[in-house]
C-alpha positions as CSV (number, residue, x, y, z in Angstrom):
1,M,-15.1,37.8,19.3
2,N,-17.7,40.4,20.2
3,I,-17.5,44.1,19.4
4,A,-16.1,45.0,22.8
5,E,-13.2,42.6,22.2
6,Q,-12.3,44.0,18.7
7,Q,-9.5,46.4,18.6
8,T,-8.9,49.0,15.9
9,I,-5.9,48.2,13.8
10,P,-4.1,51.5,13.0
11,D,-2.9,52.4,9.6
12,V,0.9,51.6,9.8
13,S,1.7,54.5,7.5
14,H,0.7,56.8,10.3
15,Y,3.6,55.6,12.6
16,T,6.7,57.8,13.0
17,Y,9.6,56.4,11.0
18,R,13.2,57.6,10.8
19,V,15.9,56.6,8.4
20,M,19.6,57.5,9.0
21,W,23.0,56.3,8.0
22,S,24.8,54.0,10.5
23,A,28.5,54.4,10.3
24,D,28.9,51.3,12.5
25,D,26.8,49.1,10.2
26,E,27.8,51.0,7.0
27,E,24.1,50.8,6.0
28,F,21.0,52.9,6.5
29,V,19.0,52.0,9.6
30,A,15.3,52.6,9.8
31,T,13.3,52.7,13.0
32,C,9.8,53.3,14.2
33,V,9.3,55.6,17.2
34,E,6.2,53.7,18.5
35,F,8.1,50.4,18.3
36,P,11.6,51.2,19.8
37,S,12.8,47.7,19.7
38,L,12.4,47.3,15.9
39,S,14.9,48.4,13.2
40,W,15.8,47.5,9.7
41,L,19.1,47.8,7.9
42,A,19.5,48.2,4.1
43,S,21.8,49.6,1.5
44,T,19.5,52.5,0.6
45,Q,17.2,54.8,2.4
46,S,14.2,53.7,0.5
47,K,14.9,50.0,1.1
48,A,15.4,50.6,4.8
49,L,12.0,52.5,4.9
50,K,10.3,49.7,3.0
51,G,11.8,47.1,5.3
52,I,10.7,48.8,8.6
53,D,7.3,49.4,7.1
54,A,6.9,45.7,6.3
55,L,8.2,44.7,9.7
56,V,5.8,47.0,11.5
57,T,2.9,45.7,9.4
58,E,3.8,42.2,10.4
59,V,4.2,43.1,14.1
60,V,0.9,44.9,14.2
61,A,-0.8,41.9,12.5
62,D,0.7,39.6,15.1
63,L,-0.3,41.8,18.0
64,A,-3.9,42.0,16.6
65,A,-4.0,38.2,16.2
66,S,-2.9,37.6,19.8
67,R,-5.2,40.4,21.1
68,E,-2.3,42.3,22.5
69,E,-2.3,46.1,22.8
70,I,-1.3,47.9,19.6
71,P,0.4,51.3,20.0
72,T,-1.5,54.2,18.7
73,P,0.5,56.2,16.1
74,I,1.7,59.5,17.6
75,A,0.2,61.3,14.6
76,D,-3.3,59.9,15.5
77,R,-3.1,60.9,19.2
78,R,-4.8,64.0,20.5
79,F,-2.8,66.5,22.4
80,S,-4.1,69.3,24.6
81,G,-1.2,71.6,24.2
82,R,-0.7,71.6,27.9
83,F,1.7,69.7,30.2
84,N,2.8,70.3,33.7
85,L,6.5,70.6,34.5
86,R,7.9,70.7,38.0
87,V,11.2,72.5,38.5
88,G,13.1,73.6,41.6
89,E,12.4,76.9,43.3
90,R,15.7,78.3,42.2
91,L,15.2,77.5,38.5
92,H,11.6,78.8,38.6
93,R,12.9,82.1,40.0
94,E,15.7,82.3,37.3
95,L,13.3,81.6,34.5
96,T,10.9,84.2,35.8
97,V,13.6,86.8,35.9
98,Q,14.7,85.9,32.3
99,A,11.1,86.1,31.1
100,T,10.5,89.5,32.8
101,E,13.7,90.8,31.3
102,A,12.5,89.6,27.9
103,G,9.2,91.4,28.4
104,L,7.3,88.1,28.2
105,S,5.1,86.0,30.5
106,L,6.8,82.9,31.9
107,N,4.6,80.8,29.6
108,Q,5.5,82.8,26.5
109,Y,9.2,82.8,27.4
110,L,9.3,79.0,27.9
111,V,7.4,78.3,24.7
112,S,9.9,80.5,22.8
113,R,12.8,78.7,24.4
114,L,11.4,75.2,23.7
115,S,10.5,76.0,20.1
116,S,14.0,77.4,19.4
117,T,15.6,74.2,20.7
118,P,17.0,72.0,17.9
């Protein structure tokens, strides 16, 4: 394999993991955001996290061995801080009115609304 064909294998600890209780399964379920089809059930949070970490490690190794694309961890991606959002004319007008009433630019108003959303 030449250098152009080599792919960088990401550090699996940089992936985005979640562990939560599953009432349906009566166990903790761990998931990885970058691999939405993977999950791991265990009796404790720590066992669930260790299980999904081992599973992701195995999947990344398999993807690398078969020269398939490996998702970049969200934590390692670069973000510009900008994104475009299209809304209807009516909503645009309503938001502009709300921003003006709050004494903010539309951008400042939307950032404050988005950052206060749970």
